[in-house]
Every structure is written in structure tokens, then in C-alpha cells.
C-alpha positions, 0 to 999 in steps of 0.5 A: 500500500502506498502512503496516503495523505489525510482524507478530505471531502469534496465540497461540492458535486454540483457539476454532475454530468447530465444523465442522458434520456434513454429508451424504456427501462431495459429488461431486468433479471429475476429475483435470483439476483437477490439473496435467498432467504435463510432460516434456522442455523443457515441464517448464521452462516456467511453469505455467498456469491455477490453477497459475500462480505456484505453486512446483514443490515445492508442485505436487508435494506437492499432486499426491501428496496427491490421489493418496493420497486417491484411492487410499484412498477412490476420490475425487480432491479438487479443491482446493475447500473442500468437499473438506476433509472428504474429506481429513480422513477420509483423515488420520484413517486415516493417524493410526492407522498412525503408531505402526507406520509413522512413516516416512510422517509427513513426506511425508503431513504436507507433502502435506496442508499443501500441499493445505490451503494451495492450497485456502486460496490459491484460496479467500481470495486469496493467494500462496505464498512459497518462498524455500528448499527448507526447508519451515519457510521457506514461507508462504502470504500474503494478497493482499487481507487482510494475514496469513501462515501456513505451511500445512505446519505445519497439515499436521503438526498435523492428521496427528499430532493434536498441537500439538507436532511436528517440523514448522514452526509453524502460528501465523498472523502478522498486523499488530500493529494487527489482532492484538487484534481478531482475538484478541477475535473468536476468544476469543468463538467456541464451543470446538471438540470435541477430535476436530474441532480437528485437522481441515483443515475447522476450520482453514479456518473459523478462517482465514476468520474471521480474514480477515473481521476483517482485511478489515473493519478495513482497510475501516474504516481507509480502505484496503479496496482495498489489495492486498499482494505479497511486498515488503510481507511482506518488510518486516514478517514478518521475514527468517527467513520472507521474506529 
């Protein structure tokens, strides 16, 4: 592992790339992409396949989100980036009901954030760190690119359509040596229409952009093959997140 500087937050993600409008939602796979329900002693065993090493609270939240979306639109998301417009469509419907049903906010936002994080984990190579039941402490950390984000915060922002909310922050944490280059890249992107800013699709695109910048910088510095684990983030992200 190469030495890293202290982690800092990217102050603004307003320069998100515009999400292209597309055809109707692509075909999704079946519920086989969801973890099979476990009972009895088997419920105590480790998860297998794509769910290996995913903490149980996140598995449950992801399962809830796919249940919600399937019940609402008749299609079950399968944890691929192409499913995010489908989930965004579901979120738009939920947002219109929050004034009359505020009690649905927390579970929906946390489920949406967990699903977004799981899509990002599989797509961008990362791992979850869940040190406590408090979702403010949860992080998705990169294995190949050095970054950390709390996807639950993304869920709160997208469901409420606001940057100010009761959930955790969605700020992306980076090494100080990468921060300026990432901020410069983001500031050069075209502005996003307000109705697209609070979408999972746009948030994944900006995360992809950040990861591309970080990987390029690592390659230029001669440690492009470096991988990271929780110990690296424990030192640099701070005890509030990785105690």
C-alpha cells in the first residue's frame, strides 16, 4: 500500500454530468439476483456469491428496496447500473407522498442508499464498512481507487430532493493529494438540470468520474496496482467513520 495523505471531502458535486434520456427501462433479471432467504442455523452462516462480505443490515435494506420497486412498477432491479433509472422513477413517486406520509422517509431513504451503494460496490470495486448499527457510521470504500462515501446519505438526498436532511452526509472523502484534481475535473463538467441532480443515475456518473481521476493519478504516481482494505481507511478517514 502506498502512503496516503489525510482524507478530505469534496465540497461540492454540483457539476454532475447530465444523465442522458434513454429508451424504456431495459429488461431486468429475476429475483435470483437477490439473496435467498435463510432460516434456522443457515441464517448464521456467511453469505455467498455477490453477497459475500456484505453486512446483514445492508442485505436487508437492499432486499426491501427491490421489493418496493417491484411492487410499484412490476420490475425487480438487479443491482446493475442500468437499473438506476428504474429506481429513480420509483423515488420520484415516493417524493410526492412525503408531505402526507413522512413516516416512510427513513426506511425508503436507507433502502435506496443501500441499493445505490451495492450497485456502486459491484460496479467500481469496493467494500462496505459497518462498524455500528448507526447508519451515519457506514461507508462504502474503494478497493482499487482510494475514496469513501456513505451511500445512505445519497439515499436521503435523492428521496427528499434536498441537500439538507436528517440523514448522514453524502460528501465523498478522498486523499488530500487527489482532492484538487478531482475538484478541477468536476468544476469543468456541464451543470446538471435541477430535476436530474437528485437522481441515483447522476450520482453514479459523478462517482465514476471521480474514480477515473483517482485511478489515473495513482497510475501516474507509480502505484496503479495498489489495492486498499479497511486498515488503510482506518488510518486516514478518521475514527468517527472507521474506529
